[in-house]
C-alpha angles and dihedrals in degrees: 000000000000139000131236135194118182135174125203135170089036116208096180136051110295094227091056093046091047091063090047093050090050089055091047091049092051089062090066098039090116086074091058114020096159102075142352124214137172139187121196139169134155094287108032144024125199120184126184135192109198134215102187112222104139120036096357092180102058110007100093118141158277088054124209130214117243091262092044091237096113127054122196132197109182137177114195146036131284104208096189096046095123093055089047093049090058088069090068111054092159098045113107105229113200099199143013090247113136090222096058091079088069089071093051091048094049093046092051103035109019117214095341095081101077095088088060092064119097105193149068117282154148112186146157129212124195124199109211096196099047098030089231128141131204125196128184139177128199125264098265102026093249087150113056120235133176135184130201147167128223125219091272095052100254109152119229135191122195141168093228138032094235091068091060100038111107092016105059125058091197124040130177139177111252101233121243118252093025138109131199128210117188093336099316114119119213129182107228099170112074128148135194091218091073086081115073092217090063093060107024095097099040123126115238117229114188091191090058091052091051095048093047093053093045088052091050094051091046091053092048095054087077103131143133092199135060114288139181144183132252108232119187094166091246121123099262100049091040091057095048090046093050092050092046090053088055091060102028097097094065129062110246094199088061093051090257090294095116132055112259115260089231104027096171109090114217121205128197134202131177134203150119117282109293094006119160093243096055094054095045093045092052090053092052094044091052090048098050097033106242126153095252130207124192113205111198124192133183125234090246091054088053093049091048090053098052095090091053091043092056091049093051097039093045093213142100095204109136102221093042093054094044092053097036096058097069090040091051091051091047092050092058092057092045090054091052089059093058097254114143103175134037137180117231135189104235119140104036094100091054094046097046103028093252099159111104096240088067085078086079098050105133097211144357095263094056090044091054095044090053093052089052091049092049092050091051090054096043095096090066095051128016096018090049091048095048095045102043099036088057100035089055085076098035097263125135118224121206124193115202095184087064094050106135095236094045092051089057091054095045096045093048091060111113103264094222088064091057094052121108109246088006126149111300115247094177116059091210095067148005127235098253099148137049114268091019092160093056092045091051094045094055106023091113091062097052140055109268092239090057098040088057099033117136114252119262126195106244091241090052096044094059088061132310094233090066092070094038091055092049089055092052091047097053092044088059097040100045119056128210089245091056090052092048090054097037091112089065096048093041109024090164114069093349114212114253099201140024097260092054090046090053094051093042091054091054091045090054091055090057098034110025099169125100087226090064094044090055091056090069110086114267091222111076114220092252091054091048092056099038102042092079096027091059089059090050100049138002089224087086096058092094095039108123097147118083094202122108092253090066089077097042094121092051090051096045093046092052094051091046088067093060 
């Protein structure tokens, strides 16, 4: 994980802007504490803060093409870089960096190459001869990316909002699955499976799902530094951890022909004392054989961290902050152990309809449409949480469920086979739980009690009293009068409850501009989840709590039918 800050279409003297870009880049140095680099000329500036994961010795950035015409500042990982390099036998690669292949692809193919990348990325290329720039973000928005303009019209690109705050008068999210060339935005990531009619008659193959996810985890173990796995004890992280353990003894960068430099796989869980996640994670770790670390925090430590969490996460979304706080605390401990990369389980709930309100989906089409909608919003919530909670301490998070190739397999599954209590397609069982296909595909790798464990929201699983205490805190800190007049203090995206008001107030201390406030999604997490759910069942009408317990009745009712 790295950080970039770039300036194009310069409207001021380059030497003055260079100093400014250096200051902006320093604000995101936590993303890349290993090295700082910068390129500047009269027309463009590209700064880079490096976290060295692949080729730590020679892969510092910005990177140059073999003819020095193209300059690249990239944040991310290209998992299929070795296969891509094989297309260019005559290209003179300067390093072993996985990102250098981007330069060869752009030089040879222009803008058409992005679809060939399997990875997570946000990058900028500058062409010295033509004075053209090219910016791209990965398919799901796993890597954050922002753009902005200052009062003079200079155009900036940055990995985090904080680099642009106070400099830019206009700031926007760079959309996932898009690229921009010289100001023109183009959507490069488009899939047929977004339409229900494209998948409604497909045959579901559980073996194909398993193989595709194992391939994704294997690809994403590419690393020249120590790595680990986040293990909550829930289904998703348990599966990715079990698969990682299967491949951890061999070095992926050597095509599995060498022993891994750090063959012992370390796993990490976080929670309050006696939390559900800690107990479940320990059971999985013992079962699969990882070196396991339980990271326990107190409620007061969580409360003390919230201000820092909001600064690093750059959001005031309730669910994101609730879930990010334990993850942020865990990341600090992981960093202290020398781990620089971890696998995490984000994305499975969106792909397979794992959220508990999917129990009430009335038909396969609405089920599928909601999974597509959730995926399209993921960059503003779970991707943001996983990336920024970890990068705050210089750790890279990788998400195998959101691997581009695995998404294609998962989203082309016939939606009726994902539905809870749907029609059985395997005579041995009936789909009585969310994510039945995943559970069935990997039940042999996990303890039975984990393979068939009820879903917990991450913020609930670390300990129920964490959420309960936050509710008490905000009730005390935010008065009824403040809520009544919230529209005057926050006329843009006015908070709708006390917890959101509390987080928004802290956010405004860090990011006072309207431009920054507008970069936080206008749909709060609760609204995202309940908008469709309300149409599915009246049970959700009184749901004003985004934790998993808010849909307890829905969940219990659904299981009562089985």
